[in-house]
N, CA, C and O atoms as a MOPAC input file, in Angstrom:
PM7 MOZYME 1SCF
protein

 N    -34.17100 1   -41.45500 1   -32.93500 1
 C    -32.97400 1   -40.66300 1   -33.08600 1
 C    -31.78200 1   -41.48600 1   -32.60700 1
 O    -31.80900 1   -42.06500 1   -31.52100 1
 N    -30.77000 1   -41.52700 1   -33.40600 1
 C    -29.57100 1   -42.27300 1   -33.07800 1
 C    -28.46200 1   -41.30400 1   -32.71400 1
 O    -28.22500 1   -40.31600 1   -33.40900 1
 N    -27.79500 1   -41.59700 1   -31.62800 1
 C    -26.67300 1   -40.75900 1   -31.22000 1
 C    -25.40300 1   -41.43500 1   -31.71500 1
 O    -25.12600 1   -42.59100 1   -31.39300 1
 N    -24.66500 1   -40.71500 1   -32.47800 1
 C    -23.41900 1   -41.26600 1   -32.99700 1
 C    -22.23600 1   -40.62500 1   -32.28600 1
 O    -22.31400 1   -39.49900 1   -31.79600 1
 N    -21.16800 1   -41.35400 1   -32.24500 1
 C    -19.94900 1   -40.86600 1   -31.61700 1
 C    -19.23400 1   -39.94400 1   -32.60800 1
 O    -18.86700 1   -40.38700 1   -33.69600 1
 N    -19.03000 1   -38.67100 1   -32.25200 1
 C    -18.38800 1   -37.75800 1   -33.20000 1
 C    -16.93800 1   -38.12100 1   -33.49700 1
 O    -16.37200 1   -37.64900 1   -34.48400 1
 N    -16.33100 1   -38.95700 1   -32.65200 1
 C    -14.92800 1   -39.28700 1   -32.84500 1
 C    -14.72700 1   -40.50300 1   -33.73700 1
 O    -13.59200 1   -40.94000 1   -33.92900 1
 N    -15.80700 1   -41.06100 1   -34.28700 1
 C    -15.65500 1   -42.18300 1   -35.20900 1
 C    -15.33200 1   -41.70500 1   -36.62000 1
 O    -14.89600 1   -42.49900 1   -37.45400 1
 N    -15.53300 1   -40.45800 1   -36.89100 1
 C    -15.20200 1   -39.91800 1   -38.21900 1
 C    -13.69100 1   -39.92100 1   -38.40700 1
 O    -12.95400 1   -39.69500 1   -37.44700 1
 N    -13.21900 1   -40.17000 1   -39.61300 1
 C    -11.77600 1   -40.25600 1   -39.85300 1
 C    -11.00700 1   -38.97400 1   -39.50900 1
 O     -9.83900 1   -39.05000 1   -39.12600 1
 N    -11.61900 1   -37.83300 1   -39.63400 1
 C    -10.90100 1   -36.58300 1   -39.39500 1
 C    -11.01000 1   -36.09600 1   -37.94400 1
 O    -10.47200 1   -35.04000 1   -37.61300 1
 N    -11.68500 1   -36.83400 1   -37.09000 1
 C    -11.90800 1   -36.40000 1   -35.69800 1
 C    -11.28600 1   -37.40600 1   -34.72700 1
 O    -11.99800 1   -38.27500 1   -34.22400 1
 N    -10.00300 1   -37.31800 1   -34.45200 1
 C     -9.40000 1   -38.26100 1   -33.50600 1
 C     -9.84700 1   -37.94400 1   -32.06900 1
 O    -10.04600 1   -36.78800 1   -31.69700 1
 N     -9.99300 1   -38.99100 1   -31.29800 1
 C    -10.37400 1   -38.82600 1   -29.89300 1
 C     -9.19400 1   -38.19500 1   -29.14900 1
 O     -8.06200 1   -38.65600 1   -29.29200 1
 N     -9.44400 1   -37.14200 1   -28.35600 1
 C     -8.33900 1   -36.49900 1   -27.64000 1
 C     -7.76900 1   -37.43600 1   -26.57000 1
 O     -8.48500 1   -38.25200 1   -25.98800 1
 N     -6.49400 1   -37.30000 1   -26.33300 1
 C     -5.83800 1   -38.09900 1   -25.28700 1
 C     -6.25500 1   -37.55900 1   -23.92300 1
 O     -6.42600 1   -36.35100 1   -23.76100 1
 N     -6.42000 1   -38.44700 1   -22.93700 1
 C     -6.78100 1   -37.96500 1   -21.60000 1
 C     -5.62800 1   -37.17800 1   -20.98500 1
 O     -4.45700 1   -37.45700 1   -21.23900 1
 N     -5.98500 1   -36.20000 1   -20.18000 1
 C     -4.96800 1   -35.37800 1   -19.53000 1
 C     -4.26700 1   -36.19200 1   -18.44000 1
 O     -4.83300 1   -37.16100 1   -17.93400 1
 N     -3.04900 1   -35.80900 1   -18.07700 1
 C     -2.36000 1   -36.51400 1   -16.98700 1
 C     -3.13900 1   -36.46200 1   -15.67600 1
 O     -3.11100 1   -37.41700 1   -14.90100 1
 N     -3.83200 1   -35.35700 1   -15.42500 1
 C     -4.63200 1   -35.25400 1   -14.20200 1
 C     -5.78700 1   -36.25100 1   -14.22700 1
 O     -6.11000 1   -36.85200 1   -13.20200 1
 N     -6.40600 1   -36.43000 1   -15.38400 1
 C     -7.50300 1   -37.38600 1   -15.50400 1
 C     -7.00900 1   -38.81600 1   -15.30600 1
 O     -7.68500 1   -39.63200 1   -14.67900 1
 N     -5.84300 1   -39.11100 1   -15.83600 1
 C     -5.25600 1   -40.44700 1   -15.67400 1
 C     -4.91700 1   -40.69500 1   -14.20400 1
 O     -5.16300 1   -41.78600 1   -13.68900 1
 N     -4.35300 1   -39.69100 1   -13.52500 1
 C     -4.02000 1   -39.82900 1   -12.10500 1
 C     -5.27200 1   -40.01300 1   -11.25800 1
 O     -5.28100 1   -40.83200 1   -10.34000 1
 N     -6.33200 1   -39.25800 1   -11.55600 1
 C     -7.57500 1   -39.39000 1   -10.80400 1
 C     -8.20100 1   -40.76700 1   -11.01600 1
 O     -8.72900 1   -41.35900 1   -10.07500 1
 N     -8.14500 1   -41.27400 1   -12.23200 1
 C     -8.67300 1   -42.60400 1   -12.49900 1
 C     -7.91800 1   -43.66000 1   -11.70400 1
 O     -8.53400 1   -44.56900 1   -11.14800 1
 N     -6.60500 1   -43.55300 1   -11.64200 1
 C     -5.79700 1   -44.50200 1   -10.86100 1
 C     -6.13300 1   -44.40600 1    -9.37500 1
 O     -6.22400 1   -45.42100 1    -8.68500 1
 N     -6.31800 1   -43.17800 1    -8.88800 1
 C     -6.66800 1   -42.97800 1    -7.48400 1
 C     -8.04000 1   -43.57000 1    -7.18100 1
 O     -8.23100 1   -44.18700 1    -6.13300 1
 N     -8.98300 1   -43.38900 1    -8.07900 1
 C    -10.32900 1   -43.95000 1    -7.89000 1
 C    -10.29400 1   -45.47000 1    -7.90000 1
 O    -11.00900 1   -46.11500 1    -7.13300 1
 N     -9.47400 1   -46.04000 1    -8.75600 1
 C     -9.35100 1   -47.50400 1    -8.79400 1
 C     -8.74200 1   -48.04400 1    -7.51000 1
 O     -9.18000 1   -49.07700 1    -7.00300 1
 N     -7.71900 1   -47.34300 1    -6.97000 1
 C     -7.13000 1   -47.76400 1    -5.69000 1
 C     -8.16000 1   -47.67100 1    -4.56600 1
 O     -8.25100 1   -48.56600 1    -3.72600 1
 N     -8.93100 1   -46.58700 1    -4.55400 1
 C     -9.95900 1   -46.42300 1    -3.51900 1
 C    -11.00600 1   -47.52600 1    -3.62700 1
 O    -11.44300 1   -48.06000 1    -2.60700 1
 N    -11.41100 1   -47.87300 1    -4.83300 1
 C    -12.39300 1   -48.94100 1    -5.02700 1
 C    -11.83700 1   -50.27300 1    -4.54900 1
 O    -12.55600 1   -51.05700 1    -3.92900 1
 N    -10.55500 1   -50.54000 1    -4.83200 1
 C     -9.93800 1   -51.78500 1    -4.39000 1
 C     -9.87500 1   -51.86200 1    -2.86500 1
 O    -10.15100 1   -52.91400 1    -2.28800 1
 N     -9.51300 1   -50.74800 1    -2.20500 1
 C     -9.46700 1   -50.72700 1    -0.73800 1
 C    -10.86900 1   -50.90300 1    -0.16900 1
 O    -11.05300 1   -51.63000 1     0.80800 1
 N    -11.85800 1   -50.24600 1    -0.76600 1
 C    -13.24000 1   -50.37000 1    -0.28000 1
 C    -13.76000 1   -51.79500 1    -0.46400 1
 O    -14.47300 1   -52.31000 1     0.39700 1
 N    -13.41000 1   -52.42800 1    -1.57100 1
 C    -13.86600 1   -53.79400 1    -1.80800 1
 C    -13.24300 1   -54.79100 1    -0.84100 1
 O    -13.86600 1   -55.79400 1    -0.49200 1
 N    -12.01500 1   -54.52100 1    -0.40700 1
 C    -11.35100 1   -55.44100 1     0.51500 1
 C    -11.61300 1   -55.10700 1     1.98400 1
 O    -11.21000 1   -55.86600 1     2.86500 1
 N    -12.26900 1   -54.00200 1     2.25700 1
 C    -12.49100 1   -53.56200 1     3.64200 1
 C    -13.30900 1   -54.54700 1     4.48600 1
 O    -12.93800 1   -54.78700 1     5.63500 1
 N    -14.40100 1   -55.12900 1     3.97800 1
 C    -15.14200 1   -56.05900 1     4.83900 1
 C    -14.28400 1   -57.22100 1     5.34900 1
 O    -14.43500 1   -57.63900 1     6.49700 1
 N    -13.40300 1   -57.73500 1     4.52300 1
 C    -12.52700 1   -58.83100 1     4.96800 1
 C    -11.46000 1   -58.31900 1     5.93600 1
 O    -11.12000 1   -58.99700 1     6.90600 1
 N    -10.93400 1   -57.12000 1     5.67100 1
 C     -9.88900 1   -56.55800 1     6.53800 1
 C    -10.40400 1   -56.24700 1     7.93300 1
 O     -9.68700 1   -56.41600 1     8.91800 1
 N    -11.64900 1   -55.79100 1     8.01500 1
 C    -12.20100 1   -55.34800 1     9.29100 1
 C    -13.24300 1   -56.30800 1     9.84700 1
 O    -14.11900 1   -55.89500 1    10.60700 1
 N    -13.16200 1   -57.56500 1     9.48400 1
 C    -14.15100 1   -58.55000 1     9.93500 1
 C    -14.11300 1   -58.75900 1    11.44400 1
 O    -15.13700 1   -59.08400 1    12.04500 1
 N    -12.94600 1   -58.57700 1    12.06500 1
 C    -12.83200 1   -58.80900 1    13.50300 1
 C    -13.13900 1   -57.57300 1    14.34500 1
 O    -13.00900 1   -57.61400 1    15.56800 1
 N    -13.53800 1   -56.49200 1    13.71600 1
 C    -13.85500 1   -55.26700 1    14.46200 1
 C    -15.21100 1   -55.41900 1    15.14200 1
 O    -16.07100 1   -56.15800 1    14.66300 1
 N    -15.40200 1   -54.71200 1    16.27100 1
 C    -16.64600 1   -54.87400 1    17.03300 1
 C    -17.89600 1   -54.36300 1    16.32400 1
 O    -18.97100 1   -54.94000 1    16.48500 1
 N    -17.77500 1   -53.31200 1    15.56000 1
 C    -18.93700 1   -52.76000 1    14.85200 1
 C    -18.65800 1   -52.83000 1    13.35900 1
 O    -17.64500 1   -52.29900 1    12.90400 1
 N    -19.52300 1   -53.46600 1    12.58600 1
 C    -19.27000 1   -53.52700 1    11.14800 1
 C    -19.36700 1   -52.13800 1    10.51700 1
 O    -20.11800 1   -51.28100 1    10.98200 1
 N    -18.60600 1   -51.93900 1     9.47100 1
 C    -18.57700 1   -50.63700 1     8.81400 1
 C    -19.32200 1   -50.69100 1     7.48800 1
 O    -19.24300 1   -51.67800 1     6.75500 1
 N    -20.04300 1   -49.62000 1     7.19100 1
 C    -20.61700 1   -49.43700 1     5.86000 1
 C    -19.53100 1   -48.74700 1     5.04200 1
 O    -19.10600 1   -47.64200 1     5.37900 1
 N    -19.08500 1   -49.39000 1     3.97600 1
 C    -17.94600 1   -48.90800 1     3.21000 1
 C    -18.39300 1   -48.43700 1     1.83700 1
 O    -19.19400 1   -49.09500 1     1.17300 1
 N    -17.86600 1   -47.28900 1     1.41800 1
 C    -18.12800 1   -46.79800 1     0.07100 1
 C    -16.88300 1   -46.08300 1    -0.43800 1
 O    -16.03700 1   -45.64600 1     0.34100 1
 N    -16.79000 1   -45.97400 1    -1.74700 1
 C    -15.67200 1   -45.25800 1    -2.36300 1
 C    -16.23400 1   -44.30300 1    -3.40100 1
 O    -17.06900 1   -44.67800 1    -4.22500 1
 N    -15.76500 1   -43.06800 1    -3.34800 1
 C    -16.18600 1   -42.05900 1    -4.32800 1
 C    -15.12100 1   -40.98000 1    -4.39600 1
 O    -14.56400 1   -40.58000 1    -3.37400 1
 N    -14.84300 1   -40.51600 1    -5.59200 1
 C    -13.89400 1   -39.42900 1    -5.77400 1
 C    -12.50000 1   -39.74300 1    -5.29800 1
 O    -11.77200 1   -38.83700 1    -4.89200 1
 N    -12.10100 1   -41.00900 1    -5.33400 1
 C    -10.77400 1   -41.38400 1    -4.89600 1
 C    -10.61500 1   -41.44900 1    -3.39800 1
 O     -9.49200 1   -41.48800 1    -2.89600 1
 N    -11.71400 1   -41.46200 1    -2.67600 1
 C    -11.68400 1   -41.50400 1    -1.21500 1
 C    -12.57400 1   -42.62600 1    -0.72100 1
 O    -13.63900 1   -42.87500 1    -1.28600 1
 N    -12.13900 1   -43.30800 1     0.34000 1
 C    -12.92100 1   -44.37400 1     0.95400 1
 C    -13.61100 1   -43.80100 1     2.18500 1
 O    -13.00400 1   -43.06200 1     2.96000 1
 N    -14.87100 1   -44.14500 1     2.35900 1
 C    -15.60700 1   -43.71000 1     3.54800 1
 C    -16.04100 1   -44.94000 1     4.33400 1
 O    -16.65800 1   -45.85500 1     3.79000 1
 N    -15.70900 1   -44.94600 1     5.61700 1
 C    -16.12000 1   -45.99900 1     6.53100 1
 C    -17.07500 1   -45.38300 1     7.54700 1
 O    -16.69900 1   -44.46200 1     8.27300 1
 N    -18.28900 1   -45.87800 1     7.60300 1
 C    -19.26600 1   -45.38200 1     8.56600 1
 C    -19.48500 1   -46.47800 1     9.60100 1
 O    -19.91700 1   -47.58200 1     9.26800 1
 N    -19.18300 1   -46.16200 1    10.86000 1
 C    -19.31200 1   -47.14700 1    11.93700 1
 C    -20.26000 1   -46.61100 1    13.00500 1
 O    -20.43800 1   -45.40200 1    13.15400 1
 N    -20.85800 1   -47.53200 1    13.73700 1
 C    -21.75300 1   -47.22000 1    14.84400 1
 C    -21.19200 1   -47.88300 1    16.10200 1
 O    -21.69400 1   -48.92600 1    16.52000 1
 N    -20.16300 1   -47.29700 1    16.70900 1
 C    -19.56900 1   -47.93700 1    17.88800 1
 C    -20.52300 1   -47.91900 1    19.08000 1
 O    -21.23700 1   -46.94300 1    19.30900 1
 N    -20.51700 1   -49.01200 1    19.82700 1
 C    -21.38600 1   -49.11500 1    21.01200 1
 C    -20.71800 1   -48.49900 1    22.24600 1
 O    -21.39300 1   -48.00800 1    23.15100 1
 N    -19.39500 1   -48.53300 1    22.26300 1
 C    -18.65100 1   -47.98500 1    23.39500 1
 C    -17.51600 1   -47.10500 1    22.87000 1
 O    -17.17300 1   -47.14400 1    21.68800 1
 N    -16.95700 1   -46.33000 1    23.75900 1
 C    -15.81800 1   -45.49500 1    23.40400 1
 C    -14.60900 1   -46.36300 1    23.05800 1
 O    -13.78700 1   -45.97600 1    22.22800 1
 N    -14.49500 1   -47.52900 1    23.68400 1
 C    -13.39900 1   -48.44600 1    23.37500 1
 C    -13.48500 1   -48.94100 1    21.92400 1
 O    -12.46000 1   -49.13600 1    21.27200 1
 N    -14.70600 1   -49.14100 1    21.42500 1
 C    -14.87600 1   -49.53300 1    20.01900 1
 C    -14.34900 1   -48.43900 1    19.09600 1
 O    -13.66900 1   -48.73000 1    18.11200 1
 N    -14.65500 1   -47.19800 1    19.40600 1
 C    -14.19600 1   -46.07100 1    18.59100 1
 C    -12.67500 1   -45.96200 1    18.63900 1
 O    -12.03300 1   -45.75000 1    17.61000 1
 N    -12.10300 1   -46.10600 1    19.81900 1
 C    -10.64900 1   -46.04200 1    19.95300 1
 C    -10.00600 1   -47.16500 1    19.15500 1
 O     -8.95000 1   -46.97000 1    18.55400 1
 N    -10.61900 1   -48.32000 1    19.14300 1
 C    -10.07200 1   -49.43600 1    18.37300 1
 C    -10.07000 1   -49.12000 1    16.87300 1
 O     -9.09500 1   -49.41500 1    16.18200 1
 N    -11.15000 1   -48.52600 1    16.36900 1
 C    -11.20300 1   -48.14300 1    14.95300 1
 C    -10.10800 1   -47.14900 1    14.62400 1
 O     -9.40600 1   -47.30500 1    13.62500 1
 N     -9.95500 1   -46.12000 1    15.46000 1
 C     -8.94600 1   -45.10100 1    15.17300 1
 C     -7.53300 1   -45.67400 1    15.28600 1
 O     -6.63100 1   -45.24300 1    14.56800 1
 N     -7.34000 1   -46.63200 1    16.17200 1
 C     -6.02400 1   -47.25900 1    16.32100 1
 C     -5.69300 1   -48.12400 1    15.11600 1
 O     -4.57700 1   -48.06900 1    14.60000 1
 N     -6.65000 1   -48.92100 1    14.66400 1
 C     -6.42100 1   -49.80000 1    13.51200 1
 C     -6.11200 1   -48.98400 1    12.26200 1
 O     -5.26700 1   -49.37600 1    11.45800 1
 N     -6.78600 1   -47.85900 1    12.09600 1
 C     -6.55500 1   -47.01300 1    10.92800 1
 C     -5.33800 1   -46.10400 1    11.08000 1
 O     -4.93400 1   -45.44200 1    10.12500 1
 N     -4.75800 1   -46.07200 1    12.27100 1
 C     -3.58200 1   -45.24200 1    12.49300 1
 C     -3.89000 1   -43.75900 1    12.48700 1
 O     -3.10000 1   -42.95900 1    11.98500 1
 N     -5.03300 1   -43.38700 1    13.04200 1
 C     -5.46400 1   -41.98900 1    13.03700 1
 C     -4.60800 1   -41.17900 1    13.99600 1
 O     -4.47800 1   -41.51000 1    15.17400 1
 N     -4.03100 1   -40.11500 1    13.46600 1
 C     -3.23500 1   -39.20000 1    14.28100 1
 C     -3.64600 1   -37.75400 1    14.00100 1
 O     -2.86400 1   -36.82600 1    14.20700 1
 N     -4.85200 1   -37.57900 1    13.54100 1
 C     -5.32500 1   -36.24200 1    13.19500 1
 C     -6.45400 1   -35.83500 1    14.12500 1
 O     -6.92600 1   -36.60900 1    14.95800 1
 N     -6.85900 1   -34.60900 1    13.95200 1
 C     -7.94100 1   -34.02600 1    14.74500 1
 C     -9.27500 1   -34.65300 1    14.37300 1
 O     -9.53900 1   -34.92900 1    13.20300 1
 N    -10.10200 1   -34.87300 1    15.36600 1
 C    -11.44900 1   -35.39100 1    15.14600 1
 C    -12.41700 1   -34.21800 1    15.12300 1
 O    -12.38100 1   -33.35600 1    16.00200 1
 N    -13.28200 1   -34.18900 1    14.11500 1
 C    -14.25100 1   -33.10600 1    13.96900 1
 C    -15.62100 1   -33.65000 1    14.34100 1
 O    -16.09100 1   -34.62600 1    13.75700 1
 N    -16.26000 1   -33.01200 1    15.31800 1
 C    -17.58500 1   -33.43500 1    15.76600 1
 C    -18.63500 1   -32.58500 1    15.05300 1
 O    -18.63600 1   -31.35900 1    15.16500 1
 N    -19.51700 1   -33.24200 1    14.32800 1
 C    -20.57900 1   -32.54200 1    13.60000 1
 C    -21.90400 1   -33.17700 1    13.98800 1
 O    -22.26200 1   -34.24300 1    13.48600 1
 N    -22.62100 1   -32.52700 1    14.87300 1
 C    -23.91200 1   -33.06500 1    15.30700 1
 C    -23.73100 1   -34.35400 1    16.07100 1
 O    -23.08200 1   -34.38200 1    17.11600 1
 N    -24.30800 1   -35.42800 1    15.54800 1
 C    -24.24100 1   -36.71600 1    16.24200 1
 C    -23.14900 1   -37.62100 1    15.69000 1
 O    -23.12600 1   -38.81300 1    15.99700 1
 N    -22.24500 1   -37.07700 1    14.88300 1
 C    -21.16900 1   -37.88700 1    14.31600 1
 C    -19.80700 1   -37.24300 1    14.56900 1
 O    -19.68800 1   -36.04800 1    14.83800 1
 N    -18.80500 1   -38.07900 1    14.47000 1
 C    -17.42700 1   -37.61200 1    14.51800 1
 C    -16.76700 1   -38.05900 1    13.22200 1
 O    -16.88300 1   -39.21800 1    12.82400 1
 N    -16.07200 1   -37.13200 1    12.56400 1
 C    -15.43100 1   -37.42100 1    11.28800 1
 C    -13.92600 1   -37.27100 1    11.45600 1
 O    -13.43800 1   -36.27600 1    11.99200 1
 N    -13.20600 1   -38.28000 1    10.98800 1
 C    -11.75400 1   -38.27400 1    11.03600 1
 C    -11.24000 1   -38.59300 1     9.64300 1
 O    -11.69400 1   -39.54700 1     9.01100 1
 N    -10.30000 1   -37.80000 1     9.16900 1
 C     -9.68500 1   -38.06200 1     7.86300 1
 C     -8.28400 1   -38.60200 1     8.09600 1
 O     -7.53400 1   -38.10100 1     8.93400 1
 N     -7.95300 1   -39.63400 1     7.33600 1
 C     -6.63800 1   -40.24500 1     7.45000 1
 C     -6.29500 1   -40.90700 1     6.12200 1
 O     -7.03200 1   -40.77200 1     5.14500 1
 N     -5.19300 1   -41.61000 1     6.09200 1
 C     -4.79500 1   -42.37600 1     4.91500 1
 C     -4.69900 1   -43.82700 1     5.33400 1
 O     -4.06000 1   -44.15100 1     6.33600 1
 N     -5.33300 1   -44.70100 1     4.57100 1
 C     -5.27800 1   -46.12900 1     4.86100 1
 C     -5.09200 1   -46.88100 1     3.55500 1
 O     -5.85300 1   -46.68800 1     2.60700 1
 N     -4.09700 1   -47.72300 1     3.50400 1
 C     -3.81700 1   -48.46800 1     2.28300 1
 C     -3.40300 1   -47.56800 1     1.13500 1
 O     -3.60600 1   -47.91100 1    -0.03000 1
 N     -2.82000 1   -46.41300 1     1.45600 1
 C     -2.39200 1   -45.47900 1     0.42600 1
 C     -3.51900 1   -44.66600 1    -0.18400 1
 O     -3.33700 1   -44.02400 1    -1.21800 1
 N     -4.69000 1   -44.69000 1     0.45600 1
 C     -5.86200 1   -43.99900 1    -0.07200 1
 C     -6.41900 1   -43.07200 1     1.00500 1
 O     -6.43400 1   -43.41400 1     2.18700 1
 N     -6.87800 1   -41.89200 1     0.58000 1
 C     -7.55000 1   -40.99600 1     1.53400 1
 C     -8.76900 1   -41.71300 1     2.09000 1
 O     -9.55100 1   -42.30500 1     1.34600 1
 N     -8.91700 1   -41.65100 1     3.38800 1
 C    -10.00700 1   -42.35900 1     4.05500 1
 C    -10.70100 1   -41.41800 1     5.02400 1
 O    -10.06600 1   -40.61700 1     5.70900 1
 N    -12.01800 1   -41.53700 1     5.06200 1
 C    -12.81900 1   -40.75600 1     6.00600 1
 C    -13.54800 1   -41.75400 1     6.90500 1
 O    -14.35000 1   -42.56000 1     6.43400 1
 N    -13.25800 1   -41.68700 1     8.20300 1
 C    -13.91700 1   -42.53600 1     9.19200 1
 C    -15.00500 1   -41.71100 1     9.85100 1
 O    -14.72800 1   -40.66300 1    10.43500 1
 N    -16.23300 1   -42.17700 1     9.76200 1
 C    -17.38200 1   -41.48300 1    10.34200 1
 C    -17.92100 1   -42.34100 1    11.47100 1
 O    -18.37100 1   -43.46500 1    11.25100 1
 N    -17.87200 1   -41.80700 1    12.67300 1
 C    -18.37800 1   -42.51800 1    13.84700 1
 C    -19.71500 1   -41.93200 1    14.26500 1
 O    -19.77800 1   -40.81800 1    14.78600 1
 N    -20.77200 1   -42.67600 1    14.03600 1
 C    -22.11700 1   -42.21500 1    14.39500 1
 C    -22.32700 1   -42.45800 1    15.88600 1
 O    -22.17100 1   -43.58000 1    16.36600 1
 N    -22.68200 1   -41.40200 1    16.61600 1
 C    -22.93200 1   -41.50700 1    18.04800 1
 C    -21.71100 1   -41.29600 1    18.91800 1
 O    -21.81700 1   -41.38600 1    20.14100 1
 N    -20.56500 1   -41.02200 1    18.34100 1
 C    -19.34000 1   -40.84900 1    19.13000 1
 C    -19.40300 1   -39.61900 1    20.03600 1
 O    -18.95400 1   -39.71200 1    21.17800 1
 N    -19.93800 1   -38.46100 1    19.59400 1
 C    -20.02500 1   -37.33100 1    20.53200 1
 C    -20.82500 1   -37.67400 1    21.79400 1
 O    -20.47100 1   -37.22800 1    22.88600 1
 N    -21.87900 1   -38.44600 1    21.65800 1
 C    -22.65600 1   -38.85500 1    22.83700 1
 C    -21.83100 1   -39.75900 1    23.74700 1
 O    -21.91100 1   -39.65400 1    24.97100 1
 N    -21.04100 1   -40.64200 1    23.15100 1
 C    -20.17700 1   -41.51300 1    23.95900 1
 C    -19.12800 1   -40.69300 1    24.69700 1
 O    -18.82100 1   -40.97600 1    25.85400 1
 N    -18.57400 1   -39.67300 1    24.03100 1
 C    -17.58500 1   -38.81100 1    24.67800 1
 C    -18.20900 1   -38.00600 1    25.81100 1
 O    -17.59200 1   -37.83000 1    26.86200 1
 N    -19.42900 1   -37.51500 1    25.60200 1
 C    -20.12700 1   -36.77100 1    26.65200 1
 C    -20.41800 1   -37.66100 1    27.84500 1
 O    -20.23800 1   -37.25500 1    28.99400 1
 N    -20.86700 1   -38.87100 1    27.56900 1
 C    -21.15100 1   -39.82700 1    28.64200 1
 C    -19.88000 1   -40.14800 1    29.42000 1
 O    -19.90300 1   -40.25400 1    30.64600 1
 N    -18.76700 1   -40.30100 1    28.69600 1
 C    -17.50400 1   -40.60400 1    29.34000 1
 C    -17.02200 1   -39.43000 1    30.20500 1
 O    -16.51400 1   -39.63800 1    31.30700 1
 N    -17.18300 1   -38.19900 1    29.70500 1
 C    -16.73200 1   -37.03000 1    30.46900 1
 C    -17.60700 1   -36.76300 1    31.69100 1
 O    -17.16600 1   -36.13200 1    32.65100 1
 N    -18.86000 1   -37.25100 1    31.65000 1
 C    -19.74800 1   -37.10500 1    32.80700 1
 C    -19.57400 1   -38.24400 1    33.79700 1
 O    -20.29200 1   -38.31600 1    34.79400 1
 N    -18.63200 1   -39.12800 1    33.53000 1
 C    -18.39200 1   -40.23600 1    34.44600 1
 C    -19.47700 1   -41.30100 1    34.36800 1
 O    -19.71600 1   -42.01700 1    35.34100 1
 N    -20.13800 1   -41.41300 1    33.21200 1
 C    -21.16300 1   -42.44300 1    33.05600 1
 C    -22.53900 1   -41.98500 1    33.49500 1
 O    -23.49300 1   -42.75900 1    33.41700 1
 N    -22.67400 1   -40.73500 1    33.95900 1
 C    -23.97700 1   -40.23500 1    34.40400 1
 C    -24.72300 1   -39.66000 1    33.20700 1
 O    -24.11400 1   -39.07800 1    32.31000 1
 N    -26.01200 1   -39.82100 1    33.19800 1
 C    -26.83800 1   -39.20500 1    32.15700 1
 C    -27.11400 1   -37.75700 1    32.51200 1
 O    -27.15700 1   -37.40500 1    33.69000 1
 N    -27.29800 1   -36.92600 1    31.52100 1
 C    -27.56600 1   -35.49500 1    31.76300 1
 C    -29.02500 1   -35.30100 1    32.08700 1
 O    -29.46000 1   -34.17400 1    32.32400 1

């Protein structure tokens, strides 16, 4: 069975993409470009980040060893928003390079708990 493109027929012109679709495509391309350049941009950071781009948003997943590492990540990204703690991760949404960015810190709630206990284990 051969699948043919219905828009190849002379009487069936391909519809033009909507402005929203064009804007989303541009946003996805910007996010992909930022994600592709992230390893070089963040090479000097203490914990390497796993970077991905989807839906016009960049996601950086880091595993900081200390609270200072986490603070450094949030400072470099210019985070000025609320941090949401979900289980063993902390999620922060911000904008970096003109693209929506989600910074996920694995183990950050434990680091914050350790810091608030003065370094003592529970």
